[in-house]
N, C-alpha and C positions, 0 to 999 in steps of 0.2 A: 688327794690334793690336801695340802696343809693350809690353814688359814693364813692370810697375809698379816704382816705385823704392823702395817702402817694404815692409819685412818685416812680415808680418801679425802683429798682436798675438795672444797667447793661442792660440786654436784653430788659427790658420793658421801657426803657427811652422814646422810641418813640412809645410805644404800643398803640392800640386803646383804647379809653376811653368809660366807660359805661355810664340785662337779661339780647329739640331739637331730616323688618323681612321677610326676604324672607319667613320664615315659616308661618308668620301670615298675609301676604299680601293677597289681593284678588286673586282668581284664574282667569284664562282667561275667564271662563264662567260667572264670576261676576265682571266685570271691575268696578273699583272705580272712581268716579268723585270727585273733591274737595267738601267736605261737604256731600258726600254720593250720593244717587240717583242711586244705582246699580240695574241692572235687570239681569236675566238669559237670555240665548240665546233664550229661549222659551217665554220670555216676562213676566214671573212671577216675583213678587216682591222678592228681595233677600236682605240679610243683607249687608248693605253698608260697604265697607272697609274704613280704615283710609284715611284722605286726603293725596294726593300725597306728598312725600318728608318727611313725619313725622315719618317714621319708616324705618329701614334698618339694615345693618350689618356693623361692623367696618372694614375699609380697613387695609391693612398692614401699619404700621407706616413708613412714608417716612424718609429716612436717611437725615442728614443735607446736605445742598447743598455745593458743593465744591467752589462755587462762593460767595464771601462776599457781592456781590451786590444783590443776591437773597433774597427774603423774607424768614424768618425762617419758618420751617414747624410747624404744630400744635404740634407735639411731642417735638420739640425744645422749643417752648413756654411753654408747660406744664412742662418741665423739669422732665420727667418721668425717673425713678420711684420715684424721690425725689421731688414730686410736692410741698409739703409744705415747702421746704427749700428756696423758693423765696418769698420775700415780694412784692406783686403786687399792683400796683396802676396806675391810668392814669392821675393824676393831675386834675386840674380844667379847665373849658373852657365853651364855648358856642356852640350852634348848630345853626348857622345862615343859612338863605336861604335854609332851608329844605322844601320839599314838604309837603302838608297837609297829615294827617294820618286819615284813616277811619276804622271803625271796619271791620274785615274780618275773614274768617275761618283760614287761614294761613297768615303769614306775607310775604312781598315781599323780603325776605332774601334768600341767598344761603343756602338752608336747608341741602344739602349734606355737606357743610362746617361746619354748626352748629353741625351736627352729628359727623363729624370727630374731631372737637375740644373736644366734650364731650368724645369721645373714648380716646383721648390723655390724658385728665385730669384724666380719670378713669384708665389709664394705661392698657387698655383692649387689648387683643390679637386679631388678625385678625379673623373675623367670629363671633365675639360677637354681640349680638343683641342690638340695641339702639333705644329708643323711645322718641320722643318729647311729653311731657305730657301737657305742658302749655307754653304760651309765652305772653309777654306784651310789650307795649311801654308806657313810662312815660315821662313827660316833666314838667319842672318848669318855672318860670317867666323870666329867663335870656334871651332867653330860653336855657335850656340844655335838650337834649332828649337822653334817654337811652333805649336800647333794653335789654330785660330779657328773659331767657329761662331756663326751668327745664327739664332735661332728665334723664331717667333711663337706665343704661347699664347692660345687663345680660352677664357676661363674658362667653366665650366659656367653656363648661364643666358643666355649671349650678350650680357651688358651691359658686359663689360670685356675688353680685349685687352692683352697685355703683350709688348713686344719685348725680347728678351734677347740680349745680345752676350757670349759667354763665350770664355775662352782657357785654355790650360794649356801648360806646358813639355812637350815630347814625352816626357820621362822620368817624368812624373807621371801618376797615375791619376785624381785628382779634377779637377773643372772649377772655374774661378774667374771672378770678375768684377772689373773694374778700378775699384774704389771706394777712393779715397784722397784725403786733403786736399792731396796733391801733384799730383793729376790733375783736369782739368776734365771728364773723361769721365763720362757718365751711361749706364751699360750696361743699365739696366733702366728702361724707360719704359712707363707705363700710358696707354691710350687709352680713351675712352668710346665709341669707334666702331671699326669695322674699318679699320685704317690703310691708307692708299694706298701704292703703291710709293714715291712721292716722300717720304712721311713715314718710311718705313723706310730709304731711302737717306740721309736726313738723320740718322737714328740712327746709321747706319754711319759717315758722315762725322764726326760728333761723337766717335766712338770710334776714329778713326784706322784704319778698315778699309782694307786694301791690296788694290787691284784688279790691280796689275801690279808686276813687280820694280822696285826703285829702287837707288840707289847704296849703300844700307845693307843691304837685305834682298832676298834671292832669293825667288822664289815658285815652288817646284817642283811644286805641285799645288793644285788648288782647283776648285770647280764650283758653279754656280747650279742649284738643283733647280727647273727651269722648270715642271714639272707642278704644283708646289705654290703658286706665286705667285698664279694666279687663284683657287685655293681659299682662300688665306689673306688676300689683299688685294683680290680682285675684278678684278684686272688682271694682264697679263703682265709679267714682269721685262723691264727695258730696259737693265740694266747686266750685263756679263759679264766674265769674265777673258779674257786674250788667247787667240787662236785655238789656239795651241799648248798651252794649259793646259785650256781649257774642254772639257767632255765632255757 
């Protein structure tokens, strides 16, 4: 994901700059460890569950705080239900004095917050299922470091699915979407059916998702959460980061 070129009006003037099931989680008899490795209580091999924090359900949207000193909630930032009425952007900047990044199964982010922002941008009701399908960290020469995440939200009731591509600058806490009249990206797409992997790859392509380093951006970390693609899309993932990055 490339950084947006437009500073966000009003609410996003100081926003972070930039890339998340109870029913499908492992049972108590097959506890999941990050990256798999589950066994049954009898010691037999079992199918590993998804890494911790990568799947869950949408919480109830928090109402705006009565105090102007409190941070806005994800629902306020998303501006639901009129998400596309805000032009969002985080300006330009650098990411100084950040720690090194190494490849990993999941990032060291607050994954519950990632899921909550995705639910807010999808305008999903409480109890909807949300899956982090892939994430990445990219960095240029300034250096500017961005976090990227793609999630699929299955709205409660099972009649609507929403793909959400989010980003933030590594120095920011909140998650953003690239909606701007300067950008052709459509980071929030609704489907009336469970989307296929190809449909989600089209969403990623339309939003400039980076699968490998290029001349402008290094890609020090990223991973596809393979366990969740069949759950979310009905089929396995077919695209991955380079072998030195993918976990």
